[in-house]
C-alpha positions in Angstrom: 48.3 55.1 -53.8 51.5 57.5 -54.8 55.0 56.1 -55.1 57.4 58.2 -54.0 60.8 58.9 -54.8 62.0 56.5 -52.3 59.6 53.5 -53.6 57.4 53.8 -50.8 53.9 53.9 -51.2 51.5 57.0 -49.9 48.1 57.0 -49.4 46.2 59.9 -51.3 43.4 61.6 -50.2 41.0 59.4 -52.3 42.5 56.1 -51.2 42.0 57.1 -47.2 38.1 58.6 -48.2 37.5 55.1 -49.4 38.9 53.1 -46.5 36.9 55.5 -44.1 34.0 54.4 -46.3 34.5 51.3 -45.9 35.5 51.1 -42.5 32.2 52.6 -41.5 30.0 49.9 -43.8 31.8 47.4 -41.7 30.9 48.9 -38.6 27.4 49.8 -39.9 27.1 45.9 -40.7 28.9 45.3 -37.2 26.4 47.2 -34.7 23.6 46.1 -37.0 24.3 41.9 -35.8 24.7 43.1 -32.5 21.9 45.0 -32.5 20.0 41.9 -33.8 21.2 39.3 -31.1 21.0 41.8 -28.2 17.4 42.6 -29.4 15.5 40.4 -27.3 11.7 42.5 -27.5 11.9 42.0 -30.8 12.4 38.1 -30.7 9.8 37.8 -28.4 7.3 40.0 -30.2 8.4 37.9 -33.1 7.9 34.5 -31.5 4.8 35.9 -30.0 3.2 36.9 -33.7 4.1 33.4 -34.4 2.2 32.0 -31.6 -0.5 34.2 -32.5 -0.7 32.7 -35.7 -0.5 29.0 -34.4 -3.4 29.7 -32.2 -5.8 31.1 -34.8 -4.8 28.2 -37.1 -5.8 25.8 -34.0 -8.7 27.8 -33.0 -10.3 27.5 -36.9 -9.4 23.9 -36.4 -11.0 23.4 -33.5 -14.2 25.3 -34.4 -14.6 23.0 -37.8 -14.4 19.9 -35.5 -16.9 21.1 -33.4 -19.2 22.2 -36.0 -18.6 18.6 -37.4 -19.3 16.9 -33.9 -23.5 17.7 -34.2 -23.9 16.0 -37.9 -21.2 13.4 -36.8 -23.5 12.5 -33.3 -27.0 12.4 -35.2 -25.9 10.0 -37.9 -24.2 7.8 -35.2 -27.3 7.9 -33.1 -29.4 7.1 -35.8 -27.4 4.0 -37.6 -26.9 2.5 -34.0 -30.9 2.9 -32.9 -31.9 1.0 -36.7 -28.8 -1.4 -35.8 -30.6 -1.9 -32.2 -34.0 -2.6 -33.6 -32.8 -5.2 -35.4 -31.4 -7.1 -32.6 -33.0 -9.7 -30.3 -34.6 -7.9 -27.1 -32.3 -9.4 -24.5 -29.4 -7.7 -26.4 -30.6 -4.7 -27.5 -31.3 -2.8 -23.4 -27.6 -3.2 -23.2 -26.8 -1.6 -26.9 -29.4 0.9 -26.1 -27.9 2.0 -22.9 -24.3 2.4 -24.5 -25.9 3.7 -27.3 -27.2 6.8 -24.7 -23.8 6.6 -22.8 -22.3 7.3 -26.0 -24.3 10.7 -26.4 -24.3 11.8 -23.2 -20.5 12.2 -23.5 -20.3 13.3 -26.8 -22.4 16.1 -26.3 -20.4 16.8 -23.0 -17.4 17.0 -25.7 -19.0 19.1 -28.0 -19.6 21.4 -25.1 -16.4 21.5 -24.4 -14.8 22.0 -27.7 -17.5 24.8 -28.2 -16.4 26.8 -24.7 -12.2 26.0 -25.9 -13.0 27.6 -29.4 -14.7 30.9 -27.4 -12.2 31.0 -24.7 -9.3 31.0 -28.1 -11.7 33.6 -30.1 -12.0 35.9 -26.8 -8.3 35.9 -26.1 -7.2 36.3 -29.8 -9.6 39.4 -30.0 -8.7 40.7 -26.5 -4.8 39.8 -27.0 
C-alpha cells in the first residue's frame, strides 16, 4: 500500500488484486463446504457403498461357515455314534435318538445358511 502526502494509506492495484484473489479463495472454500453439507445424495451413496462392502464381507463369512458345517456334522455324528455304541443298550437308545434329532436340525440349519448365502449373493450382483 502506498502512503499519501497526508499519511493516509491507499491500496495499490496489486493489493486490490491480491485481496480479490483471497476473497475468491475463501468464497470457493465456503461454497465447497456448504455443498458437502447439503449433498444428501452423495452421503447416501457413500453409506450405501459402505453397507455393500459390509454385506459382501458378511456373505463371505456366512459362505465359509456354511461350507464348514457339513464336515462338522459328519465329525460330530461319527463321534457320537462311536460313543453311543460303547454305552449299555438301555442308555444307547435315547442317545441315538438325540443324535438323530441333532443331525436333522443341523441339516435344516445348513439349508437355511445356504439359502441366505445364495440370496445375499444374488442381491449383491443385481443391486
